[in-house]
N, C-alpha and C positions, 0 to 999 in steps of 0.2 A: 525718300525712306527706300533702300537699297534691297533689292529680290536676286536669288542665285538660283535658277530653275535647272534642274537636270531632268533630261528630258531624252527621249527614246525614238520618238516618231515626229516628223514634218506637222501634222496634223497638233499635236497637243502646241510644238512651239509657237503655231501660229494663233491658235485658240486663248492661249496665256498672253500672247503679246497684246492682241486685241483686247483680250477682257483687264487687264492689269495693269497694262503702259501707262495710264491716265494717274495711276496713285501710286506706283514703283518705278526706281531707275532700277532696271532688270536685265540680269544677263544670262546667256542661255548656255550650258553645258552639253555636248553631243559627245557621243562616244564616234560614233561613225564619222570620220572626218571630211568624209564626199557632201555631204548632208550638211556637215557645219560649213564646209565651204559655200555651199549653194545658198544656206540662208544668211549669211556674212554678206554674200554679193546681195541677197536681197535686202540689204541695209540692216538687218538685226544686228544684236552685239553677240554674237555668237563663237566661242573657242569650241576645237574637240580636245578631248581628256578621256581619263579614265576614270569613269565615278567612282572607282571600289579603293581609290589611292588616296591616303591622306592628306599626301603635299600635293595633288591636284587642287585641294582648297584651302591649304594655307598659301599656295600661289596665287590663289583668287581674292585672300583677303579676308574672307568672312571672320565673322566675329557673333558673339553673342548680341549683336542688335541686327545683324543677317538675317533676313525671310527667307528661307528656303523652301523651295517647292519641289518635291522629287515626283516624275512619273511613276506609276505602280501600276503595270501591265500583268502581274501575278507571277511573274519570273522570280526564282528562288535566290537569285544574286543581288536583290533587294535588301536583302540582312548586310551583306559585307559593305553597300553603299552607307547605309544609315548609320552603320560602325565608323566606317571611313568619317563622317559628316562630325558624327561626334566627337571623335579624336581629334578633330582641328578643331574643336571648341563651337560647334555650332549649337544652338540652343532651342533656335525657334523655326522648325523643323514641320511642314506640312506634307504629307502624302496623298496625292492625286490618283484615287481610283479610277480605273479605265477597262481595265480587263477582266477582275474577279469576277465571278458568276455569284459569289453571295458576300456583299461589300460590308456587312455587319460580320460575318466570320472572319472575316482579311482581317479587320482592323483590330479584333480582340486578338487575333493572333500576333500582330507586328506590336501590339502594346501591351504584350506578355513580356515580349524582349526589350523593347524601345519605350515606355510608359509616357514620356515627355512627348512624343509627337502627338499630332491632330491629322485626322483620318478626314480627308474630302472625297465625295464621287465628282464626276463632271457634271451631274445635273445642280449639284449645288456651287461648283466653280461662276457661274454666269450671275449669281445674284449677291447680294450684300451679303452675305453668312462669310464667308471667308475674306473678303476685307476689313468686315468687322471685326472680327476673329483676331486676324495679321494685328488690325492695330490694338486691339487689347493687350496680345502678348507681348508687343513690341513695351505699352506703355508699364505692363506688369515687373515683364523683366528689367527697365530703367529703375524702376522705381525699389524693388527690390534691393537693386545693386548700392542705390545712394543711401537706403534705410542701413544697410551693412555698413556702410564708411562711415555714418554718419553714429552709429550704435555706441561705439566705444570711447565716444567726447562727452567731457566734463563742460562744458560750456559751448551754447551753440549760440551763433548770433543770425538772426535773422534779419536782414535791412532792408527798407523801404527806400524809396527816393523822396526827395525832399518835399513837405508839406505834402502829407500823402492823402491820396485820394481812398474812397471806398474798395476799389480792387485790389489797390496794395495792402490795404490794415485786412481784406478779409482772406488775402491769399497770405499775410502772414498768420493767420488764425489757423487756416486749411495745412499748410507747409508742415505747424505745429502739433498736430491732429498725425498726420502721414507719418513723422517722424519720431510718434508716440511720447512726446516730451510735454513737462508743464511752464510754465510761464518762470518758473525757478531756472528750469535748465536748458530753455530757448527763449532768450529774448528777443523782443520784437523792437528795432529799433529804426533810428532816422537819424540825419545830421542834425535836419531842421524839422521840428515838430508840426502838428495838424494846426491849422490856422482858421479855413472855410466852414464857415457857419453849420452847412449842413455835414459836414465832413465832424466838427466838433461833436454835433447831435450824434450822429452814429457813434462815436469813441466812447460817449458818456454814456448813450442808454445801452450800447451792448457792452460797456466795461473793458475794453480793450486798452492797455497800457501800451502807448508807444515812447518807449526809451529814448532821451537823448543820449546821443554817443558822439565822440570826440573820433577825429581821425587815426589819433594815436589810441584810442580803446580798439579799434578794429584788428589791430594784429593778437591783442591778448586773448583773445578766444582759439577755440579749437577749433572749429569748423565756421565757415561764412557761407550762409547760403543770401542769395539776390532776389527775391519776387517782383515783379513789376516793373524790373529797370533792369540794364547792363551795366558792367563798371565802366564802360567811356562815360558814362553820364557823370560820374563825381570826377572828371578831367584829372585822373592820374593818380587818386588818393587809393582808390581800388585797382590794385591791376590783376590779382590772382585772387579765384574765390573758389569752394569747394560746389557748390552748385547755383545755377541762374534756371529757373522758371520765368522766361515772360512771354506776352503778346505780339511785343513791337518787333519791327523789321530787324534782324539780326547784323549785330556789329563785330568788328575783329578787332584786333589789339590788346587781348587780355588772354589768359588761359582760365581755364575751368574743368575739374575733374568731372563733373557733369553738368549738363545743360541740356532743356527742353524747352525748344523757342518754336512758336508757332504762330507766324502772323497774320496765318487767315484766322485764328478766331478773334472772337470779339474782345474778350476778356482776359485775363493771368487765371480768374476765379473758373474759367470754363477747365482750362487744362488739370486743372488742382482738383474740381471735381473727378475728371477721370483717375486722376492718380489715387486719389481717395477709392475710388471704387473697383478700381484696378487689384487692390492687395484688403478690398471690404472692412475697409478702415469703417470705426464708426464715428457717424457726423452728428455730435451736438445741435442741438434747435440753436444757441446762439451762432456757431459755426455757420450752420445753414442761410440762416436770417441774411448776416453778413454775407454770404456769397451769393446767396440771391439778389441781395439788393445791388450787389456790386455790377453782376452781371445786365441788370435791369438800367444801371448806371452807366456804364460804358458805354453800352448799345443802343444807348438812350431808348430803351423799351423795344431793342431791334428794329429801331430805323438807321442805324451808323453801324456799319465793317462787324455784322454780325451773318452768321450760318446756321446750318442746322445741326453743328454740336453744341452750340451755344441753347439755343431754344433745346436740345436734348438733357442738357445739364440743367438748365432753368427746371422742365420738368421735372427731374428727377428731386431737387433741391425743395421743389413747392411745397410738397406734402410734410417735408422736415421740418419747415421754418413757421417762424411767427409772423402772420402778415400784417397784424395790427402793431406791431414794431416798425415792420416797413413803411408802415403809413405814416408813424410818428417821427420817423429819421426825415420822409421826403417833404416837411413841416419847415424847411429854414430855409429855403430858397431865396426868396426875394430880403435884400435888406436895404433902408437908406444910403449906406454905402456903396452898395452894389448900383443902386439907381441912379448916384450922382455921378460914375462912370460911363451908365448908359448914355446920361445928359453930356457928357462930355462928348463920348462919340457921334453922339448927333448934331452937336453944334462944330464938330472938327471933320466930320465924316465926307466921303464923296462916294457915290455911285455911278459908275460908268461899267457898262456892258453886263449889266449882272453880278459885278463883282463890287460889294460893299468894305471901302476901307478907312480906317480911322486911326490917328494918334492920339492917346487919349493924356498925355505927358507923363507925370512923376508921379507913381502910385508907389505906397509904403505895403503892398501883400500883392503877389503874382495873380492869386487867384480872382483877382479883380478879370484880369486881360481874358484868359478863357472865358469866364464868365458873361461880357460882352460880347465875344465871339460866337458864343452859343445860343444869345438873344437874337442878337441882328440876323442870323442865318433864319430865323421865323418869317422876317419879312419875305414879303409879297416882290415876285422879280429881283429876288439873291439868291444866287446858287453859290457865290464866295463871299465869308467874311475873313478879313486880313484885319487884326485889331494891333496894334503895337503900344509898349511904355516902358517906362524905364522904371526899372527895378534895382537897387542898388550896384548903381553904376553899369548896369548894364541894358540894353535894349531887348526885353522879352517879344516877341512876336506870336502869336496865336493866329491859327489857319482853321477855319472850318468849310467843309464844305456837303453839295447833296450827295457825293460818295459816286456820282458817275462821271465818265469824263477824266479831266487831267488829274494827276495825284499831287495830292498836297503836300505828301512827306517830300516827291521830288524836287516840289516849288521850293521849299527852303533850302534843300542841300544845296540847288545850284546857285544859290544868291548867297547864302552864307555859312555853309560848312566849314569853308576856309577861313573863318573870320571868328569862328566861333562853335556853340555846338547845336546842330541842327537836325532833325528827322521827325519819322510820323506816319501816319497810313495813310491810303487813298484820300478820306474824308475826314482828317483832323492832322496837324502835326504842329510844332512848335520850334521856335528857334531862340537859341540865347548866347546872347555877341557883346563881350566886352563894347561899352560905350565909345572908346576913345577907337577901336579895330572896325568899326561901325563907319565912322567920320573920317579915319583914313582912307578905306574903301571909296565913300560914296559922298564925302565933302561935309564941311562942318555946316548941315541945315540948321537952320529955324523949325522952332517946334510946328510952324505950319506948312513947311516943306516936307517934314518928314512925312506925312500921310500922301504927299504927291509922289514922292520920289518910290515908296513902297507900292504904290498904285502902276505905278510906270513900270515895274520889276512884275507885277501879277501880270499883266497886260501882255508886255512883250511872252511870258511864257506862257499863256493862253493863248492867243491869237497871233494870227500872220501879217494881218492887213495893218495899213498905213495909220499912224495916231489920227489924222485928221479925218476918218472915216466913224470915229467913236463918238458917240452920243455921251456928254458930262451932264449928270445931275446931282446938284448941292444934297445933299442929304439933309 
């Protein structure tokens, strides 16, 4: 997040640098060139310039999404500084009062001239309020911008990834609420529909309609938004979109008018909860129930890839949701088909140095593979699970970890990104590789050899010691 701070004194510069540098990419503007030079030599990003000139801010490249913090020492010249910022397009301006004897009176005076500003005192800077308010303001600004952009569209497509999971479906519902649209004017669609039993149960119980979409149909919509997925996932079918909201690591190679990608969040539903709250949108019981279930599902009830924002979103949605409905949706986890693949992994699997790896052969559905990976992560003495299977002439590999140590997403990218699609978080990752490409790189392996090869790759990634030092255990 970019922050541009306009300061007059060295003490304020250093306090801001200490308080905000962990959350912001912060640059400083100081009028006194000698002070600017001294601070720059101390390692801070500081330039000297006239804070009352509009071109100062234009040269700095500030925009509507830039957070500006302006030191207020009580001088009358502050008015010209705020006018210059406004003329340059700055909209998220925070005035930091350090001089006025009566901060409340000073705030009233400034807001009479600049109603859009936010006013803080030095005592409020060190705590959470400034960071929280800045974050909410940025989210509000971003949401209002894309709301306006979508407002004149007749037909909107909210596109989900293939075989949508609870987070994708809930995020689709949430975005439709943010856009103030109905299921007739904003279609939730996917190229391949829902297949997993618990996801079908959620879709049916909450009456969520996921329409089948063909690649040719995408271009017929006036606006296209992606939630819980980014364009690279579709392998060139989608290269330009109007909005992307996702919690997976950011990818490149596409253009989007607007995007909000926060890989530190445990779910996309958490991001969209903030979008809904930022514009005071109404959240129906159905949407709240879907989002609450999605956050719970994607974070394994806060045991995986979750942080305080996920907990905050969960707490906000809980009183709005139907807890009884969530219990019903959670009742479809185990099926005989899934147990069959758990047994296949038991027979073919190998456990080495707390890494369980198994190739389960050909599968009619992709969801069996991550299910088995999640299942075996529950075993004692297992910290990594890597399960692979063949689905539609592709090798699909799901990786699960306990969330500390090496990064699961880095593992699949290192060994599979050059021959297919690969990525993910620290605790969970996925690779989809054409079977021919896998064989060209790693050899025409027999079924029993695939487990050994993928396990070898995992151990090379995780350990530096010699293979002879490893202890092999048949699962």
